[in-house]
C-alpha positions in Angstrom: 38.7 -7.1 7.0 41.4 -9.3 5.2 39.0 -10.0 2.4 38.1 -6.4 2.0 41.8 -5.5 1.9 42.4 -8.2 -0.8 39.5 -6.8 -2.8 40.9 -3.2 -2.6 44.3 -4.4 -3.6 43.0 -6.3 -6.5 40.9 -3.3 -7.7 44.0 -1.1 -7.5 46.0 -3.6 -9.6 43.2 -3.7 -12.1 43.1 0.1 -12.2 46.8 0.2 -12.9 46.6 -2.1 -15.9 46.8 -0.6 -19.4 43.7 0.1 -21.4 44.7 -2.4 -24.0 44.7 -5.2 -21.4 41.3 -4.2 -20.2 39.9 -4.2 -23.7 41.3 -7.6 -24.4 39.9 -9.0 -21.2 36.5 -7.5 -22.0 36.5 -9.1 -25.4 37.4 -12.5 -24.0 34.5 -12.2 -21.4 32.1 -11.2 -24.2 33.0 -14.2 -26.2 32.0 -16.5 -23.4 28.3 -17.0 -23.5 26.6 -17.0 -20.2 24.2 -20.0 -19.6 20.6 -19.1 -20.3 17.9 -18.9 -17.7 16.3 -22.3 -18.6 19.6 -24.1 -18.3 20.3 -22.6 -14.9 16.8 -23.3 -13.6 17.1 -27.0 -14.7 20.4 -27.3 -12.8 18.9 -25.7 -9.6 15.8 -27.8 -9.8 18.0 -30.9 -10.2 19.9 -29.9 -7.0 16.6 -29.5 -5.1 15.2 -32.9 -6.1 11.9 -33.8 -4.5 12.0 -30.6 -2.4 10.9 -28.7 -5.4 7.2 -28.9 -6.4 7.0 -28.7 -10.2 3.3 -27.8 -10.5 2.2 -26.0 -13.7 2.0 -22.2 -13.7 -1.2 -20.3 -14.1 -1.0 -17.9 -17.1 -3.3 -14.8 -16.7 -4.4 -12.6 -19.6 -5.5 -8.9 -19.3 -9.1 -7.9 -19.3 -10.2 -6.4 -22.5 -11.4 -2.8 -22.3 -15.0 -3.7 -23.2 -15.2 -6.7 -20.8 -17.7 -6.7 -17.9 -17.6 -8.2 -14.4 -18.4 -11.9 -14.0 -22.0 -12.6 -13.3 -23.3 -14.0 -10.0 -24.1 -17.3 -11.8 -20.5 -17.6 -12.9 -19.3 -17.1 -9.3 -21.8 -19.6 -8.0 -20.6 -22.1 -10.6 -17.0 -21.7 -9.6 -17.8 -22.1 -5.9 -19.9 -25.2 -6.5 -17.0 -26.8 -8.6 -14.6 -26.1 -5.8 -16.9 -27.6 -3.2 -17.4 -30.8 -5.3 -13.6 -31.2 -5.7 -13.0 -30.7 -1.9 -15.7 -33.3 -0.9 -14.7 -35.9 -3.5 -11.8 -38.3 -3.3 -10.3 -36.6 -6.3 -6.7 -35.4 -6.0 -6.9 -33.2 -9.1 -6.2 -29.5 -9.2 -8.5 -27.2 -7.4 -10.0 -24.0 -9.0 -7.6 -21.3 -7.9 -8.9 -18.9 -5.3 -8.2 -15.2 -4.4 -9.1 -13.0 -1.5 -9.6 -9.2 -1.5 -10.1 -7.5 1.9 -10.1 -4.0 3.3 -9.6 -2.3 0.0 -11.5 -1.3 -3.1 -9.8 -2.9 -6.1 -12.4 -3.6 -8.8 -9.9 -4.1 -11.6 -8.0 -6.7 -9.5 -11.2 -8.6 -8.8 -12.1 -8.4 -12.5 -8.7 -9.7 -13.6 -9.0 -12.8 -11.3 -12.6 -13.6 -12.3 -11.7 -13.1 -16.0 -9.0 -15.8 -15.6 -11.2 -18.4 -13.8 -10.3 -17.6 -10.2 -12.9 -17.9 -7.5 -13.4 -15.5 -4.5 -13.0 -17.0 -1.0 -12.9 -15.9 2.6 -11.3 -19.1 3.9 -7.6 -20.1 4.1 -7.6 -21.8 0.7 -6.7 -18.7 -1.2 -3.7 -18.7 -3.6 -3.2 -14.9 -3.7 -4.5 -12.2 -1.4 -4.9 -8.5 -2.3 -5.3 -6.6 0.9 -5.2 -3.1 2.2 -2.5 -1.9 4.6 -1.8 -3.3 8.1 -2.1 -7.0 7.4 -2.5 -9.1 10.5 0.7 -10.9 11.7 -1.2 -14.2 11.8 -1.7 -14.0 8.1 2.1 -14.1 7.4 2.7 -16.9 10.0 0.1 -19.3 8.5 1.0 -18.8 4.8 2.2 -21.8 2.8 5.0 -21.6 0.3 2.6 -21.3 -2.6 0.5 -18.4 -1.2 1.2 -14.8 -2.1 0.2 -11.6 -0.3 0.6 -8.1 -1.7 2.3 -6.4 1.2 5.6 -6.8 3.0 5.8 -6.3 6.7 6.9 -2.7 7.6 6.2 -1.4 4.0 5.3 1.8 5.7 9.0 2.5 6.0 8.8 3.4 2.3 5.2 4.7 1.9 4.8 7.0 4.9 6.2 10.4 4.0 7.9 10.9 7.3 9.5 7.5 7.4 10.6 7.8 3.8 12.4 11.0 4.6 14.1 9.5 7.7 15.4 6.5 5.7 16.6 8.6 2.8 18.2 11.2 5.1 20.0 8.4 7.0 21.5 7.1 3.8 22.5 10.6 2.7 24.5 11.0 5.9 26.4 7.8 5.2 26.8 7.9 1.4 26.8 11.7 0.9 24.0 14.2 0.3 24.9 14.5 -3.4 23.9 10.8 -3.9 20.4 11.3 -2.2 19.4 14.8 -3.3 16.3 13.6 -5.2 14.1 14.2 -2.2 13.4 17.9 -1.5 14.6 19.3 1.9 12.0 18.1 4.4 11.0 18.6 8.0 8.8 16.3 10.0 6.2 18.0 12.1 5.6 18.5 15.0 8.9 17.0 16.2 11.0 19.4 14.0 8.8 22.4 14.3 11.5 24.6 15.8 14.1 23.7 13.2 11.7 24.4 10.4 10.7 27.8 11.8 14.3 28.8 11.9 14.9 27.6 8.4 11.7 29.3 7.1 12.5 32.7 8.7 16.0 32.6 7.4 14.9 32.0 3.8 11.7 33.9 3.8 10.8 35.0 0.3 13.5 32.8 -1.4 11.7 29.5 -1.3 8.2 28.1 -1.3 7.2 25.2 1.1 4.5 22.6 0.7 2.8 20.8 3.6 1.6 17.2 3.3 -0.1 14.9 5.9 2.1 11.8 6.6 -0.6 9.2 6.0 -2.9 10.8 3.5 -3.4 9.9 -0.2 -5.1 11.3 -3.3 -3.8 14.9 -2.6 -5.9 15.3 0.6 -4.7 18.0 3.0 -1.9 19.3 0.7 -1.3 23.0 0.5 1.4 25.5 -0.2 2.5 27.3 2.9 1.9 31.1 2.9 2.1 31.8 6.7 3.5 30.0 9.7 0.1 30.2 11.4 -1.2 27.7 8.9 1.1 24.9 10.0 -0.6 21.9 11.6 0.3 21.6 15.2 -1.2 18.3 16.3 -1.4 16.3 13.0 1.6 14.4 11.9 2.8 15.9 8.6 5.9 16.9 6.6 6.8 20.2 5.1 9.1 20.1 2.1 10.7 22.6 -0.2 8.6 23.2 -3.2 10.0 22.4 -6.6 9.4 25.7 -8.4 10.8 25.0 -11.8 8.9 21.9 -13.1 9.1 20.7 -16.7 5.9 21.9 -18.4 4.0 20.7 -21.4 1.7 23.3 -23.0 2.1 25.3 -19.8 0.8 22.5 -17.6 2.6 20.9 -14.7 2.7 17.1 -14.7 4.1 14.1 -12.8 4.7 10.5 -13.6 3.1 7.5 -12.0 5.6 4.7 -12.3 4.8 1.1 -11.3 7.5 -0.9 -9.6 7.1 -4.6 -8.6 9.3 -5.8 -5.7 9.3 -9.6 -5.2 11.9 -9.7 -2.4 13.9 -7.5 0.0 16.1 -10.4 1.0 18.0 -9.5 -1.2 16.3 -6.8 -3.2 14.6 -7.9 -6.5 12.8 -5.1 -8.3 11.2 -4.7 -11.7 9.9 -1.6 -13.4 6.9 -1.6 -15.8 7.4 -0.3 -19.3 4.1 1.6 -19.2 2.5 4.0 -16.8 0.6 7.2 -16.5 1.4 10.9 -17.0 -1.0 13.0 -14.9 -1.5 16.7 -15.7 -2.7 19.7 -13.7 -5.9 21.2 -15.2 -4.8 24.8 -15.1 -1.6 26.6 -16.3 1.2 26.6 -13.8 1.9 29.8 -11.9 3.7 30.8 -8.7 2.0 34.2 -8.4 0.7 34.9 -4.9 -3.0 34.9 -6.0 -2.5 31.4 -7.6 -0.7 29.6 -4.7 -3.9 28.3 -3.2 -5.3 27.0 -6.5 -4.9 23.2 -6.3 -5.7 22.8 -10.0 -2.4 24.6 -10.9 -0.1 22.9 -8.4 -1.4 19.4 -7.8 -1.5 16.7 -10.5 -3.6 14.1 -8.6 -6.3 12.6 -10.8 -8.8 12.5 -7.9 -8.5 16.3 -7.5 -8.3 17.4 -11.2 -11.2 15.3 -12.4 -13.6 17.7 -10.7 -12.2 20.7 -12.6 -14.5 22.4 -15.1 -12.0 22.1 -17.9 -10.8 18.6 -17.2 -10.7 16.3 -20.3 -10.9 12.5 -19.9 -9.2 10.2 -22.3 -11.9 8.3 -24.2 -9.9 6.2 -26.7 -7.0 3.8 -26.1 -5.4 4.7 -29.4 -5.3 8.5 -28.5 -3.1 8.1 -25.5 -1.8 11.7 -25.8 -5.1 13.3 -25.4 -6.6 15.0 -22.3 -5.1 15.4 -18.9 -3.9 11.8 -18.6 -1.4 10.3 -21.0 0.5 7.1 -21.1 4.3 7.1 -20.5 4.8 6.1 -24.1 3.0 9.2 -25.3 5.1 11.3 -23.0 8.3 9.8 -24.4 7.2 10.4 -27.9 6.3 14.0 -27.2 9.5 14.8 -25.3 11.6 13.3 -28.1 9.8 15.5 -30.7 10.6 18.6 -28.7 14.3 17.7 -28.3 14.4 16.5 -24.7 17.0 13.8 -23.8 14.6 11.1 -22.8 17.3 8.6 -22.0 19.0 11.0 -19.6 15.7 11.6 -17.9 14.9 7.9 -17.4 18.4 7.1 -16.2 17.8 9.6 -13.4 14.4 8.2 -12.6 15.6 4.6 -12.4 18.6 5.7 -10.3 16.1 7.4 -7.9 14.0 4.2 -7.6 16.9 1.9 -6.9 18.4 4.1 -4.2 15.0 4.5 -2.5 14.5 0.8 -2.4 18.0 0.1 -1.1 17.5 2.7 1.6 14.6 0.7 3.1 15.9 -2.7 2.3 17.5 -3.5 5.8 14.4 -2.6 7.8 11.9 -4.3 5.6 14.1 -7.4 5.2 14.4 -7.7 9.0 10.6 -7.4 9.4 10.0 -10.0 6.7 12.4 -12.5 8.2 10.6 -12.1 11.5 7.1 -12.5 10.2 7.4 -15.0 7.3 8.6 -18.5 6.9 9.0 -18.4 3.1 11.1 -15.8 1.4 8.7 -15.6 -1.6 5.5 -15.1 0.4 5.2 -11.3 -0.1 5.3 -9.0 -3.1 4.6 -5.3 -3.5 3.3 -3.2 -6.4 4.4 0.3 -5.6 3.3 3.5 -7.3 6.2 5.9 -7.5 5.2 9.5 -8.1 8.1 11.4 -9.8 8.4 15.0 -10.9 10.9 16.2 -13.5 12.1 19.8 -13.5 13.2 21.9 -16.4 16.8 20.7 -15.9 15.7 17.0 -16.3 16.4 16.3 -12.6 14.0 13.8 -11.1 12.4 14.4 -7.7 10.6 11.8 -5.7 7.2 13.1 -4.4 5.9 10.0 -2.7 5.6 6.2 -2.9 2.1 4.7 -2.9 1.5 1.5 -0.9 -1.7 0.6 -2.7 -1.9 2.5 -6.0 -5.4 2.9 -7.4 -6.7 -0.1 -9.3 -9.8 1.6 -10.6 -10.3 2.1 -14.3 -12.3 5.3 -15.1 -11.2 5.4 -18.7 -10.2 2.9 -21.5 -6.6 4.0 -21.2 -6.6 3.3 -17.5 -8.1 -0.1 -18.0 -5.7 -1.2 -20.7 -2.5 -0.1 -18.8 -3.6 -1.4 -15.4 -5.1 -4.6 -16.6 -1.9 -5.5 -18.5 0.1 -4.4 -15.5 -1.8 -6.8 -13.1 -1.7 -9.8 -15.5 2.0 -9.4 -16.1 2.7 -9.0 -12.4 0.8 -12.1 -11.4 2.5 -14.1 -14.2 5.9 -12.9 -13.0 5.0 -14.1 -9.4 4.5 -17.6 -10.8 1.2 -18.7 -9.3 0.8 -22.5 -9.5 -2.1 -24.9 -10.1 -2.3 -27.1 -6.9 -4.2 -30.2 -6.0 -5.5 -31.1 -2.5 -2.5 -33.2 -1.6 -0.1 -30.4 -2.4 -2.1 -27.9 -0.4 -2.3 -30.2 2.6 1.4 -31.0 2.6 2.3 -27.3 2.3 0.0 -26.5 5.2 1.6 -29.1 7.4 5.1 -28.0 6.5 4.3 -24.4 7.3 2.9 -25.3 10.7 6.0 -27.3 11.5 8.2 -24.4 10.5 6.1 -22.1 12.6 6.5 -24.4 15.7 10.2 -24.5 15.2 10.3 -20.7 14.9 8.4 -20.4 18.2 10.7 -22.7 19.9 13.8 -20.8 18.8 12.3 -17.6 20.3 11.5 -19.3 23.7 13.8 -18.4 26.6 15.7 -21.1 28.4 13.6 -22.8 31.1 15.2 -22.8 34.6 14.3 -25.1 37.5 11.7 -23.8 39.9 11.6 -24.7 43.6 8.2 -25.9 44.9 6.9 -27.4 48.2 7.5 -30.8 46.6 11.1 -30.1 45.5 12.6 -29.0 42.2 10.3 -29.1 39.1 11.3 -28.5 35.5 10.1 -29.2 32.0 10.6 -33.0 31.5 11.3 -32.5 27.8 13.7 -29.6 28.0 17.0 -30.2 29.7 18.2 -27.7 32.3 20.7 -25.0 31.4 23.3 -26.6 33.6 23.0 -29.9 31.7 23.3 -28.1 28.4 26.4 -26.3 29.6 28.0 -29.5 30.9 27.4 -31.2 27.6 28.9 -28.4 25.6 32.0 -28.3 27.9 32.4 -32.1 27.5 32.2 -31.9 23.7 34.9 -29.1 23.7 37.1 -31.2 26.0 36.8 -34.3 23.8 37.6 -32.2 20.8 40.7 -30.8 22.4 41.9 -34.3 23.5 41.5 -35.6 20.0 43.5 -32.8 18.6 46.2 -33.2 21.2 46.4 -36.9 20.4 47.1 -36.1 16.8 49.9 -33.8 17.7 47.9 -30.6 17.2 47.6 -27.7 19.6 44.4 -28.0 21.7 44.0 -24.3 22.1 42.1 -22.5 19.4 42.7 -18.8 18.9 39.8 -16.3 18.8 40.8 -15.4 15.2 40.6 -19.0 14.1 37.2 -19.4 15.6 35.9 -16.3 13.8 37.3 -17.5 10.5 35.6 -20.9 11.0 32.3 -19.3 11.6 32.7 -17.0 8.6 30.2 -18.0 5.9 31.4 -19.1 2.5 31.8 -16.3 -0.1 30.4 -16.5 -3.6 32.0 -15.0 -6.7 31.6 -15.0 -10.5 35.1 -16.2 -11.2 34.5 -19.8 -10.2 31.3 -21.9 -10.5 29.0 -22.3 -7.6 28.6 -25.9 -6.2 24.9 -26.3 -5.7 25.4 -29.4 -3.5 26.7 -27.1 -0.8 23.7 -24.9 -0.7 20.7 -25.1 1.7 17.2 -25.6 0.6 16.4 -21.9 1.3 19.3 -20.8 -0.9 18.4 -23.1 -3.7 14.8 -22.0 -3.7 16.0 -18.4 -3.7 17.8 -19.1 -7.0 14.9 -21.1 -8.4 12.4 -18.3 -7.8 14.8 -15.6 -9.1 15.4 -17.6 -12.3 11.7 -18.2 -12.9 11.1 -14.4 -12.5 13.7 -13.7 -15.2 11.9 -16.0 -17.5 8.5 -14.3 -17.1 9.2 -10.6 -17.4 6.8 -9.8 -20.3 6.5 -5.9 -20.1 8.6 -5.7 -16.9 12.2 -4.7 -17.0 14.7 -6.0 -14.4 15.8 -3.0 -12.3 17.8 -4.7 -9.6 19.9 -6.8 -9.6 21.5 -6.5 -13.0 25.2 -6.5 -13.8 25.1 -2.7 -14.2 23.1 -1.9 -11.1 25.2 -4.3 -8.9 28.3 -2.4 -10.0 26.7 1.0 -9.7 25.3 0.5 -6.2 27.9 -1.7 -4.7 28.9 0.8 -1.9 25.2 0.9 -0.8 24.9 -2.9 -0.9 27.8 -3.2 1.6 25.6 -1.9 4.3 23.6 -5.1 4.4 24.0 -7.6 7.2 26.2 -10.6 6.8 23.5 -13.1 6.0 21.7 -10.7 3.6 25.0 -10.0 1.8 25.7 -13.7 1.4 22.4 -14.3 -0.3 23.0 -11.3 -2.6 26.4 -12.7 -3.5 24.9 -16.1 -4.3 22.3 -14.5 -6.5 25.0 -12.5 -8.4 27.3 -15.6 -8.7 24.6 -17.7 -10.4 22.5 -15.2 -12.4 25.4 -13.3 -14.0 28.3 -15.7 -14.0 29.8 -17.1 -17.2 30.0 -20.6 -15.9 27.3 -23.1 -15.3 27.0 -24.0 -11.5 28.0 -27.6 -10.7 25.6 -30.2 -9.3 26.3 -33.9 -8.6 22.5 -34.7 -8.6 22.6 -35.8 -5.0 20.3 -34.1 -2.6 21.9 -31.5 -0.3 21.6 -31.9 3.4 18.3 -30.4 4.5 19.4 -29.9 8.1 19.9 -26.2 7.5 16.2 -25.7 6.8 15.5 -26.0 10.5 12.4 -28.1 10.1 11.4 -31.6 11.2 10.7 -32.5 7.6 14.2 -31.7 6.5 15.7 -33.8 9.2 13.5 -36.7 8.4 14.5 -36.5 4.7 18.2 -36.6 5.8 17.5 -39.7 8.0 15.8 -41.5 5.1 18.7 -40.8 2.8 21.2 -42.2 5.3 19.1 -45.3 6.0 18.6 -46.4 2.4 21.4 -49.0 2.5 19.9 -50.7 5.5 16.4 -50.7 4.1 17.4 -52.2 0.8 18.4 -55.5 2.6 14.9 -56.1 3.7 13.0 -55.1 0.6 11.5 -57.6 -1.8 10.6 -57.3 -5.4 7.2 -55.8 -4.8 8.7 -53.0 -2.7 11.1 -52.1 -5.5 8.2 -51.8 -7.9 6.3 -49.5 -5.5 9.3 -47.3 -5.1 9.4 -46.6 -8.8 5.9 -45.2 -8.8 5.2 -41.5 -8.4 5.2 -40.8 -4.6 2.7 -38.0 -5.2 0.1 -40.6 -5.9 0.9 -42.8 -2.9 -0.2 -41.1 0.4 1.4 -43.6 2.7 4.5 -43.7 0.6 4.7 -39.9 0.9 4.3 -40.2 4.7 7.1 -42.7 5.0 9.4 -40.6 2.8 8.8 -37.3 4.4 7.7 -37.8 8.0 9.3 -41.1 9.2 11.3 -40.4 12.3 14.6 -42.3 12.4 15.9 -44.4 15.2 19.6 -44.0 14.6 19.8 -40.3 13.6 20.2 -38.0 16.6 19.2 -35.0 14.5 15.7 -36.3 14.1 15.4 -36.7 17.8 16.7 -33.2 18.4 14.3 -31.7 15.9 11.4 -33.6 17.5 12.3 -32.4 20.9 12.4 -28.8 19.6 8.9 -29.2 18.2 7.5 -30.8 21.4 8.7 -27.8 23.5 5.9 -25.7 22.1 3.1 -28.2 22.1 0.9 -26.2 24.5 -1.4 -25.2 21.7 -4.2 -27.2 20.0 -2.2 -27.2 16.7 0.8 -28.6 18.5 -1.2 -31.4 20.1 -2.6 -32.4 16.7 0.9 -32.6 15.3 2.1 -34.7 18.3 -0.7 -37.2 17.7 0.0 -37.2 14.0 3.7 -38.0 14.6 2.8 -40.8 17.1 0.3 -42.4 14.6 3.1 -42.4 11.9 5.5 -44.1 14.3 3.0 -46.8 15.2 1.9 -47.3 11.6 5.5 -47.7 10.3 6.4 -50.0 13.2 3.5 -52.3 12.4 4.7 -52.5 8.8 8.2 -53.5 9.9 7.2 -56.3 12.3 7.9 -59.8 11.1 5.6 -62.8 11.4 7.6 -64.2 14.3 7.3 -60.9 16.3 3.5 -60.7 15.6 3.1 -64.3 16.9 5.1 -63.5 20.0 2.7 -60.6 20.8 -0.1 -63.1 21.2 1.8 -65.1 23.9 1.2 -64.7 27.6 4.7 -63.1 28.2 3.7 -60.0 26.2 0.1 -59.9 27.2 0.6 -56.6 29.0 2.0 -55.0 25.8 -0.8 -56.4 23.7 -3.4 -55.0 26.1 -1.8 -51.5 25.8 -1.9 -51.6 22.0 -5.5 -52.9 22.0 -6.5 -50.1 24.4 -4.9 -47.5 22.2 -6.6 -48.9 19.1 -9.9 -48.8 20.8 -9.4 -45.2 21.8 -8.5 -44.2 18.2 -11.5 -46.2 16.9 -13.7 -44.3 19.3 -12.4 -41.0 17.9 -13.1 -42.2 14.4 -16.7 -43.1 15.2 -17.4 -39.7 16.7 -15.7 -37.7 13.9 -17.5 -36.7 10.8 -17.1 -37.8 7.2 -14.4 -39.5 5.2 -15.1 -43.2 6.0 -15.8 -44.3 2.5 -12.8 -42.5 1.0 -10.5 -43.8 3.7 -11.7 -47.4 3.2 -10.9 -47.1 -0.5 -7.4 -45.7 0.3 -6.8 -48.6 2.7 -7.7 -51.1 0.0 -5.3 -49.5 -2.4 -2.5 -49.7 0.2 -3.2 -53.3 1.2 -3.9 -52.3 4.8 -6.4 -54.9 6.2 -9.2 -53.7 8.4 -9.6 -57.3 9.6 -6.9 -59.7 10.6 -4.5 -60.0 13.5 -4.0 -57.3 16.1 -1.1 -55.6 14.3 -3.0 -55.3 11.0 -6.0 -53.9 12.7 -3.8 -51.4 14.6 -2.1 -50.3 11.4 -5.5 -49.8 9.6 -6.9 -47.8 12.5 -3.8 -45.5 12.7 -3.9 -44.8 9.0 -7.6 -43.9 9.2 -6.8 -41.4 11.9 -4.0 -39.9 9.9 
């Protein structure tokens, strides 16, 4: 509240300044050049360090209008090449894979095949193009490099009833005049009584149109002529009909506008420069005898293509011919007849941003719940917009999966360019086997931690044999006692320093208040978490790959225009939006010392292990010899064991590592958790073997430690038995052991290390 009061007071002071001062300030700000995208991205990547995988991007090109589908021989060749790479010991890049399921998208498939992608049904896909209702398990098991074409709860925007509910809710908060771009709507059958009253009150004054909630391609849409025709059982909406549409040559038309959304946390949206103008096939008329004629009132291509007089566009160059134009042809025509095209498009873009902001909170919450990585999802929406004779824009509907079929050369050119530009903006990367394996392991660890955070506190249960509880998880009483002891110690320390031990509630709230970001002072990248840094990196990469897309939100103008709506975000969401604004549109370059930020905020075992390694560097340097220093200078991506030590080595002195490990062990009831537990144990044994001195190894052979040696030998024999009964990989692993100087023969410690590494 104090911060908001300060902002209001500052804005009032600025409003009271003279116009000359404002002009002078604006001139000074214009003189200061903002850092370009490449410079900002380099600074953010520098702050991320080895947490950022700098794999090359895949550049896709559009399919030419005359190109045909890839042959079956080509598909077999791609699949064979992928299988050879997977079975060989090569760590080179894999042929990128795509997956299409539960949807007919021939142009999407053709675009991928044209650019060397291979189809797959397994989990090795790089991008998935799917129909609606994606399984929750798909989101949970995605790696940070995989992309899927739907956000969770996208139906909040694409179902007609939910769209109206979200827009109507925002209209009540922000004012109806700000959200008057959706015609008055009633949801049936829940609002049947209210609609009947409204209909009888305005009978003869307005026309109403009925639309099923979950239909597409104009199915089930009709203009209401009698209340008897209303659907009673089917979920539908009835909206006030726009009776004065803008006409071209007497025909009604609407606009299909493509909008790419790469994030709802916070919103990042881009509008495509090109799209389609769809015409009705008969002259528009509201006479009673013409109200049931769908060829006069509906502009859907799927309906009008069956009309006797429908004309299909046959040449790409003639994009203003027939009943389907490009948006460029529409703009040229309207400019020639004296229509203010800029005013029309300002209204359309305002409509799109407000619609997306209206559903941002609900989709953002669902995405956070389902996904581990903020860049996992994207959405290519199809906005259907009608313009009336007063150049007012009306939102008809938002399509979740706009048609990606090309029935004409114009369709193919526009949609193929749209798809290639969209996939390039997403930043798909060329990955090798090691990158994919590391990404899968990291995602599984993040999933385990997320499950643990959602688990309720375990309480002791009384049995016939006494009290029983989870041996890993402490009881609630123990946790409460530890918290109370820490608070008491803190109060005693403050009292010893002459400070008041009591802390007011206001002080505690201010301590928990997150740091605010602004454009007046540079952002210190060292203070940001890994998630925040990757948010900046992905946003900057998108800005550098726009091609035919135009940034819709956020921009300096849109942030200022929609600031009141953005205040309805939650605290965490607003903080991320502030950070994005402070880096993307500030005049100063963010600061970075080059040291890696603390990864503890990432909430994963990997992050804690990295932090432990950075803290233990000084201790390790005392025991390293010259050969170790040379190995450290090599690329860790080419040293599997070095990568394991760097990323997964649990620390002995860092309590955060132990805490993160305990959190992971709490959910090890699944097969995946058991595998990770064995993996973590093998890493501990392998690294311990490498640290043992010759004196300790000799001591293990003595009679005093015979029991310890017997346990280690038994463990090695059990792991060796597992290796003999498992399939494949022996030759490749023997070569890897040779490269790493891990002896298969030798003393007990060396044999144990070799067996553990084989199992890993």
